[in-house]
VEXFILUM-592749 format. One record per residue (C-alpha): residue number from 1; z, y, x negated; residue in three letters. Coordinates in pm, 1 decimal. Example, Ala and Ser with C-alpha at 12.3 -4.5 7.8 and 13.67 -1.06 7.14 Angstrom:
2
@i->1, z->780.0, y->-450.0, x->-1230.0, aa->ala
@i->2, z->714.0, y->-106.0, x->-1367.0, aa->ser
//
This chain:
296
@i->1, z->1610.0, y->-2406.9, x->2474.6, aa->unk
@i->2, z->1310.7, y->-2192.5, x->2382.4, aa->unk
@i->3, z->1039.4, y->-2227.3, x->2120.3, aa->unk
@i->4, z->1073.6, y->-1925.7, x->1891.8, aa->unk
@i->5, z->842.8, y->-1814.1, x->1611.1, aa->unk
@i->6, z->985.6, y->-1576.1, x->1349.7, aa->unk
@i->7, z->704.2, y->-1392.1, x->1171.1, aa->unk
@i->8, z->847.5, y->-1296.1, x->832.7, aa->unk
@i->9, z->1105.3, y->-1575.0, x->821.5, aa->unk
@i->10, z->1137.1, y->-1557.2, x->441.0, aa->unk
@i->11, z->1262.0, y->-1197.7, x->454.8, aa->unk
@i->12, z->1630.2, y->-1107.5, x->465.6, aa->unk
@i->13, z->1657.0, y->-1053.1, x->840.4, aa->unk
@i->14, z->1403.2, y->-1326.4, x->912.4, aa->unk
@i->15, z->1618.8, y->-1587.0, x->739.9, aa->unk
@i->16, z->1914.1, y->-1504.4, x->960.0, aa->unk
@i->17, z->1703.1, y->-1482.2, x->1276.2, aa->unk
@i->18, z->1595.2, y->-1840.1, x->1214.1, aa->unk
@i->19, z->1951.5, y->-1951.1, x->1148.0, aa->unk
@i->20, z->2087.6, y->-1769.3, x->1453.4, aa->unk
@i->21, z->1822.5, y->-1923.2, x->1676.1, aa->unk
@i->22, z->1899.1, y->-2273.1, x->1552.1, aa->unk
@i->23, z->2270.8, y->-2218.9, x->1612.1, aa->unk
@i->24, z->2187.0, y->-2112.9, x->1968.1, aa->unk
@i->25, z->1998.2, y->-2439.2, x->2016.8, aa->unk
@i->26, z->1643.8, y->-2305.8, x->2011.0, aa->unk
@i->27, z->1340.6, y->-2470.7, x->1853.3, aa->unk
@i->28, z->1272.7, y->-2239.6, x->1558.6, aa->unk
@i->29, z->963.6, y->-2210.1, x->1341.9, aa->unk
@i->30, z->858.6, y->-1936.2, x->1103.8, aa->unk
@i->31, z->592.8, y->-1779.5, x->887.2, aa->unk
@i->32, z->591.7, y->-1638.7, x->535.4, aa->unk
@i->33, z->345.8, y->-1449.0, x->322.3, aa->unk
@i->34, z->407.1, y->-1345.9, x->-39.3, aa->unk
@i->35, z->759.1, y->-1491.0, x->-69.8, aa->unk
@i->36, z->740.8, y->-1869.9, x->-47.0, aa->unk
@i->37, z->1064.3, y->-2008.2, x->105.1, aa->unk
@i->38, z->1259.2, y->-2293.0, x->-50.2, aa->unk
@i->39, z->1201.1, y->-2510.9, x->255.3, aa->unk
@i->40, z->853.6, y->-2481.8, x->404.7, aa->unk
@i->41, z->910.9, y->-2736.0, x->681.9, aa->unk
@i->42, z->793.9, y->-2587.6, x->1012.2, aa->unk
@i->43, z->672.6, y->-2282.5, x->818.6, aa->unk
@i->44, z->321.6, y->-2139.8, x->816.5, aa->unk
@i->45, z->173.2, y->-1900.0, x->564.1, aa->unk
@i->46, z->48.2, y->-1596.0, x->752.2, aa->unk
@i->47, z->-103.7, y->-1258.3, x->676.1, aa->unk
@i->48, z->-51.5, y->-1050.3, x->990.1, aa->unk
@i->49, z->-337.4, y->-817.2, x->893.2, aa->unk
@i->50, z->-574.5, y->-1108.6, x->966.0, aa->unk
@i->51, z->-596.5, y->-1140.1, x->1344.0, aa->unk
@i->52, z->-760.6, y->-1480.1, x->1322.0, aa->unk
@i->53, z->-464.5, y->-1614.3, x->1126.2, aa->unk
@i->54, z->-225.6, y->-1464.5, x->1380.7, aa->unk
@i->55, z->-408.5, y->-1632.7, x->1667.6, aa->unk
@i->56, z->-405.8, y->-1966.1, x->1484.8, aa->unk
@i->57, z->-32.4, y->-1941.3, x->1407.3, aa->unk
@i->58, z->52.5, y->-1874.6, x->1771.9, aa->unk
@i->59, z->-176.7, y->-2153.6, x->1888.1, aa->unk
@i->60, z->-16.0, y->-2402.0, x->1647.9, aa->unk
@i->61, z->345.2, y->-2298.6, x->1717.1, aa->unk
@i->62, z->307.7, y->-2242.4, x->2092.6, aa->unk
@i->63, z->613.1, y->-2011.9, x->2103.6, aa->unk
@i->64, z->771.2, y->-1873.3, x->2417.2, aa->unk
@i->65, z->924.1, y->-1593.0, x->2208.8, aa->unk
@i->66, z->798.6, y->-1431.7, x->1886.5, aa->unk
@i->67, z->1005.1, y->-1204.0, x->1661.9, aa->unk
@i->68, z->806.8, y->-987.1, x->1419.4, aa->unk
@i->69, z->1029.1, y->-902.1, x->1123.3, aa->unk
@i->70, z->749.5, y->-897.3, x->864.1, aa->unk
@i->71, z->679.8, y->-544.9, x->740.4, aa->unk
@i->72, z->605.5, y->-326.1, x->440.6, aa->unk
@i->73, z->948.7, y->-167.0, x->393.5, aa->unk
@i->74, z->943.4, y->0.3, x->52.4, aa->unk
@i->75, z->947.4, y->364.1, x->163.6, aa->unk
@i->76, z->803.4, y->511.9, x->-155.3, aa->unk
@i->77, z->539.4, y->240.4, x->-186.1, aa->unk
@i->78, z->427.4, y->321.4, x->168.8, aa->unk
@i->79, z->387.8, y->685.4, x->64.4, aa->unk
@i->80, z->178.0, y->581.2, x->-235.8, aa->unk
@i->81, z->-28.3, y->328.5, x->-38.6, aa->unk
@i->82, z->-62.4, y->465.3, x->315.6, aa->unk
@i->83, z->-363.3, y->251.4, x->404.8, aa->unk
@i->84, z->-172.7, y->-65.3, x->321.5, aa->unk
@i->85, z->136.4, y->57.1, x->507.4, aa->unk
@i->86, z->-63.8, y->116.5, x->825.4, aa->unk
@i->87, z->-251.1, y->-210.9, x->782.9, aa->unk
@i->88, z->75.3, y->-405.5, x->780.8, aa->unk
@i->89, z->314.0, y->-203.5, x->994.8, aa->unk
@i->90, z->74.9, y->-82.1, x->1263.1, aa->unk
@i->91, z->-242.9, y->-292.0, x->1256.9, aa->unk
@i->92, z->-44.4, y->-608.1, x->1179.7, aa->unk
@i->93, z->186.5, y->-535.2, x->1470.9, aa->unk
@i->94, z->-117.6, y->-471.8, x->1692.2, aa->unk
@i->95, z->-265.3, y->-809.1, x->1595.7, aa->unk
@i->96, z->58.3, y->-987.7, x->1678.4, aa->unk
@i->97, z->113.1, y->-795.7, x->2002.5, aa->unk
@i->98, z->-243.9, y->-854.7, x->2120.3, aa->unk
@i->99, z->-229.0, y->-1227.4, x->2052.7, aa->unk
@i->100, z->113.2, y->-1253.0, x->2216.2, aa->unk
@i->101, z->-27.3, y->-1080.7, x->2523.2, aa->unk
@i->102, z->-323.9, y->-1319.3, x->2532.0, aa->unk
@i->103, z->-90.8, y->-1620.5, x->2506.6, aa->unk
@i->104, z->173.2, y->-1477.3, x->2744.7, aa->unk
@i->105, z->440.3, y->-1474.8, x->2472.0, aa->unk
@i->106, z->733.9, y->-1232.5, x->2473.9, aa->unk
@i->107, z->751.6, y->-1029.4, x->2152.4, aa->unk
@i->108, z->1032.5, y->-858.8, x->1963.3, aa->unk
@i->109, z->939.5, y->-595.8, x->1704.5, aa->unk
@i->110, z->1190.8, y->-503.9, x->1433.9, aa->unk
@i->111, z->1181.8, y->-130.2, x->1365.2, aa->unk
@i->112, z->1383.9, y->130.1, x->1180.4, aa->unk
@i->113, z->1619.2, y->426.2, x->1212.8, aa->unk
@i->114, z->1370.3, y->622.6, x->1001.4, aa->unk
@i->115, z->1160.2, y->694.5, x->1310.8, aa->unk
@i->116, z->1401.7, y->989.2, x->1360.6, aa->unk
@i->117, z->1393.9, y->1301.0, x->1141.5, aa->unk
@i->118, z->1771.8, y->1298.2, x->1089.9, aa->unk
@i->119, z->1816.9, y->1667.7, x->1166.4, aa->unk
@i->120, z->2011.7, y->1627.3, x->1490.7, aa->unk
@i->121, z->2348.7, y->1607.8, x->1315.3, aa->unk
@i->122, z->2471.7, y->1316.9, x->1528.8, aa->unk
@i->123, z->2381.4, y->965.7, x->1634.4, aa->unk
@i->124, z->2046.0, y->894.0, x->1790.9, aa->unk
@i->125, z->2008.2, y->719.9, x->2126.4, aa->unk
@i->126, z->1717.8, y->503.2, x->2233.8, aa->unk
@i->127, z->1585.4, y->760.6, x->2480.2, aa->unk
@i->128, z->1550.4, y->1037.7, x->2219.2, aa->unk
@i->129, z->1207.0, y->1131.0, x->2090.2, aa->unk
@i->130, z->1121.8, y->1000.9, x->1742.7, aa->unk
@i->131, z->993.1, y->1237.9, x->1476.0, aa->unk
@i->132, z->910.8, y->1037.7, x->1162.0, aa->unk
@i->133, z->903.7, y->1217.2, x->827.1, aa->unk
@i->134, z->691.8, y->986.9, x->610.6, aa->unk
@i->135, z->424.8, y->717.5, x->607.3, aa->unk
@i->136, z->670.8, y->428.5, x->634.8, aa->unk
@i->137, z->840.0, y->573.9, x->942.4, aa->unk
@i->138, z->511.6, y->684.4, x->1099.0, aa->unk
@i->139, z->355.9, y->340.1, x->1057.3, aa->unk
@i->140, z->664.8, y->169.5, x->1200.4, aa->unk
@i->141, z->664.2, y->401.8, x->1500.6, aa->unk
@i->142, z->301.1, y->312.2, x->1565.1, aa->unk
@i->143, z->408.0, y->-53.0, x->1547.2, aa->unk
@i->144, z->665.8, y->18.5, x->1817.7, aa->unk
@i->145, z->400.7, y->179.1, x->2036.9, aa->unk
@i->146, z->147.6, y->-101.8, x->2015.1, aa->unk
@i->147, z->424.3, y->-352.5, x->2087.4, aa->unk
@i->148, z->532.6, y->-179.9, x->2407.2, aa->unk
@i->149, z->174.3, y->-99.7, x->2508.1, aa->unk
@i->150, z->98.1, y->-472.7, x->2501.3, aa->unk
@i->151, z->374.0, y->-557.6, x->2750.7, aa->unk
@i->152, z->666.5, y->-375.1, x->2905.0, aa->unk
@i->153, z->867.5, y->-697.1, x->2877.2, aa->unk
@i->154, z->854.9, y->-675.7, x->2497.0, aa->unk
@i->155, z->1148.6, y->-550.4, x->2291.0, aa->unk
@i->156, z->1182.0, y->-305.1, x->2002.2, aa->unk
@i->157, z->1499.7, y->-347.5, x->1794.6, aa->unk
@i->158, z->1580.9, y->-74.9, x->1542.4, aa->unk
@i->159, z->1798.5, y->-153.1, x->1241.0, aa->unk
@i->160, z->1913.8, y->50.0, x->940.9, aa->unk
@i->161, z->1978.7, y->-45.5, x->574.9, aa->unk
@i->162, z->1997.1, y->-420.7, x->632.8, aa->unk
@i->163, z->2232.7, y->-605.4, x->397.6, aa->unk
@i->164, z->2353.7, y->-959.4, x->331.7, aa->unk
@i->165, z->2301.1, y->-1243.7, x->87.6, aa->unk
@i->166, z->1932.5, y->-1320.0, x->35.9, aa->unk
@i->167, z->1866.0, y->-1687.5, x->-33.4, aa->unk
@i->168, z->1487.3, y->-1651.5, x->-57.5, aa->unk
@i->169, z->1294.9, y->-1473.7, x->-331.6, aa->unk
@i->170, z->1592.1, y->-1299.1, x->-490.7, aa->unk
@i->171, z->1500.3, y->-955.1, x->-356.6, aa->unk
@i->172, z->1802.3, y->-724.6, x->-360.9, aa->unk
@i->173, z->1909.3, y->-500.8, x->-77.0, aa->unk
@i->174, z->2125.2, y->-189.8, x->-110.9, aa->unk
@i->175, z->2459.0, y->-372.9, x->-95.3, aa->unk
@i->176, z->2365.2, y->-660.0, x->-326.8, aa->unk
@i->177, z->2218.2, y->-408.0, x->-572.5, aa->unk
@i->178, z->2548.1, y->-216.5, x->-579.0, aa->unk
@i->179, z->2744.5, y->-541.1, x->-625.6, aa->unk
@i->180, z->2519.3, y->-659.0, x->-907.6, aa->unk
@i->181, z->2527.3, y->-321.9, x->-1084.4, aa->unk
@i->182, z->2907.4, y->-290.0, x->-1068.3, aa->unk
@i->183, z->2959.2, y->-648.9, x->-1181.1, aa->unk
@i->184, z->2751.6, y->-566.2, x->-1489.8, aa->unk
@i->185, z->2959.6, y->-256.2, x->-1552.7, aa->unk
@i->186, z->2667.7, y->-26.5, x->-1478.8, aa->unk
@i->187, z->2725.4, y->311.9, x->-1321.8, aa->unk
@i->188, z->2547.6, y->388.5, x->-996.1, aa->unk
@i->189, z->2466.3, y->727.7, x->-846.6, aa->unk
@i->190, z->2461.9, y->723.3, x->-468.5, aa->unk
@i->191, z->2364.7, y->989.3, x->-219.2, aa->unk
@i->192, z->2654.2, y->1167.9, x->-54.0, aa->unk
@i->193, z->2426.0, y->1349.8, x->189.9, aa->unk
@i->194, z->2215.9, y->1066.4, x->334.3, aa->unk
@i->195, z->2388.4, y->901.1, x->631.4, aa->unk
@i->196, z->2286.2, y->569.1, x->786.0, aa->unk
@i->197, z->2418.0, y->288.7, x->1006.4, aa->unk
@i->198, z->2439.2, y->-12.6, x->771.4, aa->unk
@i->199, z->2334.5, y->-337.3, x->935.7, aa->unk
@i->200, z->2479.7, y->-677.9, x->843.5, aa->unk
@i->201, z->2183.4, y->-915.0, x->868.6, aa->unk
@i->202, z->2361.4, y->-1222.6, x->1014.5, aa->unk
@i->203, z->2517.5, y->-1015.2, x->1293.3, aa->unk
@i->204, z->2199.3, y->-822.2, x->1369.7, aa->unk
@i->205, z->2007.2, y->-1149.3, x->1391.2, aa->unk
@i->206, z->2248.4, y->-1288.6, x->1650.7, aa->unk
@i->207, z->2233.3, y->-968.4, x->1853.1, aa->unk
@i->208, z->1853.8, y->-956.9, x->1848.0, aa->unk
@i->209, z->1820.0, y->-1321.2, x->1947.6, aa->unk
@i->210, z->2073.8, y->-1287.1, x->2228.7, aa->unk
@i->211, z->1904.4, y->-977.3, x->2368.9, aa->unk
@i->212, z->1560.5, y->-1136.2, x->2356.8, aa->unk
@i->213, z->1661.4, y->-1467.1, x->2510.5, aa->unk
@i->214, z->1855.3, y->-1310.9, x->2797.0, aa->unk
@i->215, z->1549.9, y->-1112.4, x->2900.8, aa->unk
@i->216, z->1613.7, y->-765.4, x->2761.0, aa->unk
@i->217, z->1312.2, y->-535.9, x->2737.5, aa->unk
@i->218, z->1244.5, y->-191.2, x->2598.2, aa->unk
@i->219, z->1409.9, y->-33.2, x->2296.1, aa->unk
@i->220, z->1752.7, y->-121.8, x->2156.0, aa->unk
@i->221, z->1946.4, y->-3.9, x->1852.2, aa->unk
@i->222, z->2083.1, y->-317.2, x->1684.7, aa->unk
@i->223, z->2234.5, y->-172.8, x->1367.3, aa->unk
@i->224, z->2600.5, y->-154.7, x->1279.9, aa->unk
@i->225, z->2813.1, y->105.6, x->1462.4, aa->unk
@i->226, z->2908.5, y->313.6, x->1156.5, aa->unk
@i->227, z->2766.4, y->641.8, x->1029.4, aa->unk
@i->228, z->2823.9, y->642.3, x->653.1, aa->unk
@i->229, z->2672.9, y->805.8, x->348.8, aa->unk
@i->230, z->2522.2, y->587.0, x->79.5, aa->unk
@i->231, z->2814.6, y->691.2, x->-141.6, aa->unk
@i->232, z->3069.8, y->586.8, x->120.9, aa->unk
@i->233, z->2898.2, y->251.4, x->158.9, aa->unk
@i->234, z->2910.9, y->197.2, x->-217.1, aa->unk
@i->235, z->3283.0, y->274.6, x->-228.2, aa->unk
@i->236, z->3352.3, y->23.9, x->51.1, aa->unk
@i->237, z->3149.0, y->-239.3, x->-131.5, aa->unk
@i->238, z->3349.3, y->-182.0, x->-449.6, aa->unk
@i->239, z->3680.7, y->-202.3, x->-263.3, aa->unk
@i->240, z->3587.1, y->-518.3, x->-71.4, aa->unk
@i->241, z->3460.3, y->-704.0, x->-377.2, aa->unk
@i->242, z->3735.0, y->-573.2, x->-610.8, aa->unk
@i->243, z->3490.2, y->-388.7, x->-832.6, aa->unk
@i->244, z->3533.6, y->-64.2, x->-1024.2, aa->unk
@i->245, z->3469.7, y->221.3, x->-781.3, aa->unk
@i->246, z->3497.9, y->459.6, x->-1074.0, aa->unk
@i->247, z->3146.2, y->352.7, x->-1172.2, aa->unk
@i->248, z->3012.7, y->509.7, x->-851.0, aa->unk
@i->249, z->2918.7, y->877.9, x->-864.8, aa->unk
@i->250, z->2812.8, y->1093.4, x->-569.2, aa->unk
@i->251, z->2484.2, y->1277.0, x->-598.2, aa->unk
@i->252, z->2278.3, y->1484.7, x->-355.4, aa->unk
@i->253, z->1918.8, y->1428.0, x->-256.0, aa->unk
@i->254, z->1829.3, y->1765.0, x->-409.6, aa->unk
@i->255, z->1960.7, y->1644.3, x->-745.8, aa->unk
@i->256, z->1766.8, y->1315.8, x->-730.7, aa->unk
@i->257, z->1458.7, y->1379.2, x->-515.7, aa->unk
@i->258, z->1258.1, y->1081.4, x->-397.9, aa->unk
@i->259, z->884.2, y->1057.4, x->-350.7, aa->unk
@i->260, z->905.2, y->1003.0, x->26.0, aa->unk
@i->261, z->1124.3, y->1214.4, x->252.0, aa->unk
@i->262, z->1424.1, y->1039.5, x->407.6, aa->unk
@i->263, z->1609.3, y->1157.6, x->718.3, aa->unk
@i->264, z->1944.3, y->1307.6, x->612.4, aa->unk
@i->265, z->2137.9, y->1153.5, x->904.8, aa->unk
@i->266, z->1959.2, y->876.2, x->1090.6, aa->unk
@i->267, z->2268.8, y->706.1, x->1234.6, aa->unk
@i->268, z->2207.8, y->506.7, x->1551.7, aa->unk
@i->269, z->2410.4, y->475.9, x->1870.2, aa->unk
@i->270, z->2457.9, y->109.2, x->1963.5, aa->unk
@i->271, z->2619.6, y->172.8, x->2302.7, aa->unk
@i->272, z->2329.3, y->23.4, x->2495.2, aa->unk
@i->273, z->2324.5, y->-305.5, x->2303.0, aa->unk
@i->274, z->2704.2, y->-333.3, x->2319.1, aa->unk
@i->275, z->2697.3, y->-279.9, x->2695.6, aa->unk
@i->276, z->2420.2, y->-537.3, x->2739.1, aa->unk
@i->277, z->2605.4, y->-799.6, x->2533.6, aa->unk
@i->278, z->2954.9, y->-710.1, x->2652.1, aa->unk
@i->279, z->3100.7, y->-687.7, x->2303.5, aa->unk
@i->280, z->3119.1, y->-441.6, x->2012.0, aa->unk
@i->281, z->2895.6, y->-462.5, x->1707.5, aa->unk
@i->282, z->3078.5, y->-555.8, x->1388.5, aa->unk
@i->283, z->3135.8, y->-260.1, x->1158.3, aa->unk
@i->284, z->3063.4, y->-219.2, x->787.7, aa->unk
@i->285, z->3405.5, y->-330.2, x->669.5, aa->unk
@i->286, z->3396.7, y->-642.8, x->887.0, aa->unk
@i->287, z->3049.5, y->-728.0, x->764.7, aa->unk
@i->288, z->3147.2, y->-687.7, x->399.2, aa->unk
@i->289, z->3454.0, y->-908.6, x->452.0, aa->unk
@i->290, z->3234.9, y->-1175.9, x->608.2, aa->unk
@i->291, z->2986.9, y->-1137.7, x->324.4, aa->unk
@i->292, z->3262.4, y->-1180.5, x->65.3, aa->unk
@i->293, z->3384.6, y->-1500.7, x->231.5, aa->unk
@i->294, z->3027.0, y->-1636.1, x->246.5, aa->unk
@i->295, z->2947.8, y->-1553.5, x->-117.1, aa->unk
@i->296, z->2708.5, y->-1818.0, x->-255.7, aa->unk
//
């Protein structure tokens, strides 16, 4: 059993990291910031941009392993507020990594597929050079670098379009937004030319915890194994939840431009993680089926 601190435990992935750790028998504690969780037992409020607070949280929790899932993830907001994005995603990560190093704590940093430019035309492997397109991706890549600079035993886990039921704060993710829109009879326009590797939060959390606890180090892709367009994901959601797929319309990124550039195909290869764990990642269809059966 290890003592594990999840920084950002009120977020979607953070919730499931805490749950996965408890199911594995570890002593789990967590932090939150703007979203106050329903149960604040063994939870500390923490702003990772304040190094003093970070040091105090680590001193109080005395973790052997820390997972940093807290981040500023709204891509367009990061483009509008670059100083804040870097303060959270890079400087916040530096604060956590530095204090982990001082306390001899292993750290896991949750990163993103967006560190790649998406122009390769195929899946990206861990050893390939990142080339971020926007402020969000650039700040997350800097977070990766400060994490690994602090200790080579640390781990970077990249995920992509994380989905699942969110029990804290009510914030929607891509899949729950599609479900909610279709249930209300609202049409949705989804990109047919932006490809990602959708990540089911409960499964990713288990994978990340298993890798960290068994001593993995370096960079791992811990997304789902698929490479699907946003439109294809929406269609699968509609089919799994018996919703009207006719409400879903394909659209291109040129027709509906966004403020911040997104990689057109940032799909991730998960071969390394699968080999390390000795099992395949669950795919999008499996994750949606599990999500349907776990519907709150």
